ChimeraX commands (.cxc) that place a marker at each C-alpha (Angstrom):
marker #1 position 80.42,101.14,75.08 radius 0.5
marker #1 position 82.48,104.23,75.85 radius 0.5
marker #1 position 81.65,106.97,78.32 radius 0.5
marker #1 position 80.81,109.42,75.53 radius 0.5
marker #1 position 78.50,106.95,73.89 radius 0.5
marker #1 position 76.69,106.31,77.17 radius 0.5
marker #1 position 76.27,110.00,77.87 radius 0.5
marker #1 position 74.96,110.63,74.37 radius 0.5
marker #1 position 72.21,108.02,74.76 radius 0.5
marker #1 position 71.26,108.99,78.32 radius 0.5
marker #1 position 68.57,111.65,78.67 radius 0.5
marker #1 position 69.78,114.96,80.13 radius 0.5
marker #1 position 69.45,115.13,83.89 radius 0.5
marker #1 position 67.07,117.66,85.31 radius 0.5
marker #1 position 68.28,120.53,87.49 radius 0.5
marker #1 position 66.46,118.95,90.40 radius 0.5
marker #1 position 68.43,115.69,89.96 radius 0.5
marker #1 position 71.71,117.58,89.66 radius 0.5
marker #1 position 71.04,119.58,92.85 radius 0.5
marker #1 position 70.02,116.42,94.70 radius 0.5
marker #1 position 73.18,114.65,93.64 radius 0.5
marker #1 position 75.31,117.64,94.62 radius 0.5
marker #1 position 73.72,117.83,98.08 radius 0.5
marker #1 position 74.26,114.11,98.63 radius 0.5
marker #1 position 77.90,114.32,97.58 radius 0.5
marker #1 position 78.47,117.41,99.75 radius 0.5
marker #1 position 76.87,115.77,102.76 radius 0.5
marker #1 position 78.86,112.62,102.25 radius 0.5
marker #1 position 82.15,114.43,102.04 radius 0.5
marker #1 position 81.33,116.52,105.13 radius 0.5
marker #1 position 80.48,113.41,107.14 radius 0.5
marker #1 position 83.63,111.63,105.96 radius 0.5
marker #1 position 85.87,114.60,106.83 radius 0.5
marker #1 position 84.24,114.88,110.27 radius 0.5
marker #1 position 84.89,111.19,110.94 radius 0.5
marker #1 position 88.52,111.65,109.91 radius 0.5
marker #1 position 88.84,114.63,112.21 radius 0.5
marker #1 position 87.38,112.74,115.17 radius 0.5
marker #1 position 89.60,109.73,114.52 radius 0.5
marker #1 position 92.71,111.87,114.37 radius 0.5
marker #1 position 91.69,113.60,117.59 radius 0.5
marker #1 position 91.04,110.39,119.50 radius 0.5
marker #1 position 94.02,108.49,118.12 radius 0.5
marker #1 position 96.33,111.47,118.42 radius 0.5
marker #1 position 95.40,112.47,121.97 radius 0.5
marker #1 position 95.86,109.00,123.47 radius 0.5
marker #1 position 99.63,108.73,123.02 radius 0.5
marker #1 position 100.07,112.38,123.98 radius 0.5
marker #1 position 98.31,111.78,127.30 radius 0.5
marker #1 position 100.49,108.71,127.98 radius 0.5
marker #1 position 103.66,110.68,127.22 radius 0.5
marker #1 position 102.50,113.57,129.37 radius 0.5
marker #1 position 101.99,111.24,132.39 radius 0.5
marker #1 position 105.50,109.86,131.96 radius 0.5
marker #1 position 106.99,113.31,131.71 radius 0.5
marker #1 position 105.17,114.54,134.86 radius 0.5
marker #1 position 106.32,111.59,136.87 radius 0.5
marker link #1:1,2 radius 0.2
marker link #1:2,3 radius 0.2
marker link #1:3,4 radius 0.2
marker link #1:4,5 radius 0.2
marker link #1:5,6 radius 0.2
marker link #1:6,7 radius 0.2
marker link #1:7,8 radius 0.2
marker link #1:8,9 radius 0.2
marker link #1:9,10 radius 0.2
marker link #1:10,11 radius 0.2
marker link #1:11,12 radius 0.2
marker link #1:12,13 radius 0.2
marker link #1:13,14 radius 0.2
marker link #1:14,15 radius 0.2
marker link #1:15,16 radius 0.2
marker link #1:16,17 radius 0.2
marker link #1:17,18 radius 0.2
marker link #1:18,19 radius 0.2
marker link #1:19,20 radius 0.2
marker link #1:20,21 radius 0.2
marker link #1:21,22 radius 0.2
marker link #1:22,23 radius 0.2
marker link #1:23,24 radius 0.2
marker link #1:24,25 radius 0.2
marker link #1:25,26 radius 0.2
marker link #1:26,27 radius 0.2
marker link #1:27,28 radius 0.2
marker link #1:28,29 radius 0.2
marker link #1:29,30 radius 0.2
marker link #1:30,31 radius 0.2
marker link #1:31,32 radius 0.2
marker link #1:32,33 radius 0.2
marker link #1:33,34 radius 0.2
marker link #1:34,35 radius 0.2
marker link #1:35,36 radius 0.2
marker link #1:36,37 radius 0.2
marker link #1:37,38 radius 0.2
marker link #1:38,39 radius 0.2
marker link #1:39,40 radius 0.2
marker link #1:40,41 radius 0.2
marker link #1:41,42 radius 0.2
marker link #1:42,43 radius 0.2
marker link #1:43,44 radius 0.2
marker link #1:44,45 radius 0.2
marker link #1:45,46 radius 0.2
marker link #1:46,47 radius 0.2
marker link #1:47,48 radius 0.2
marker link #1:48,49 radius 0.2
marker link #1:49,50 radius 0.2
marker link #1:50,51 radius 0.2
marker link #1:51,52 radius 0.2
marker link #1:52,53 radius 0.2
marker link #1:53,54 radius 0.2
marker link #1:54,55 radius 0.2
marker link #1:55,56 radius 0.2
marker link #1:56,57 radius 0.2
view
């Protein structure tokens, strides 16, 4: 079955379902991007602090 055939047989989604799906996707992408930002902060600041200690003496 192709994607167009599946969408033709599926009933149309209600506005409520579409909004719910959009909110879930939006929340998921926000959480993911926040985790990436935290990881880059923690992983990026560790080596910088080690280098700074070496430079200070």
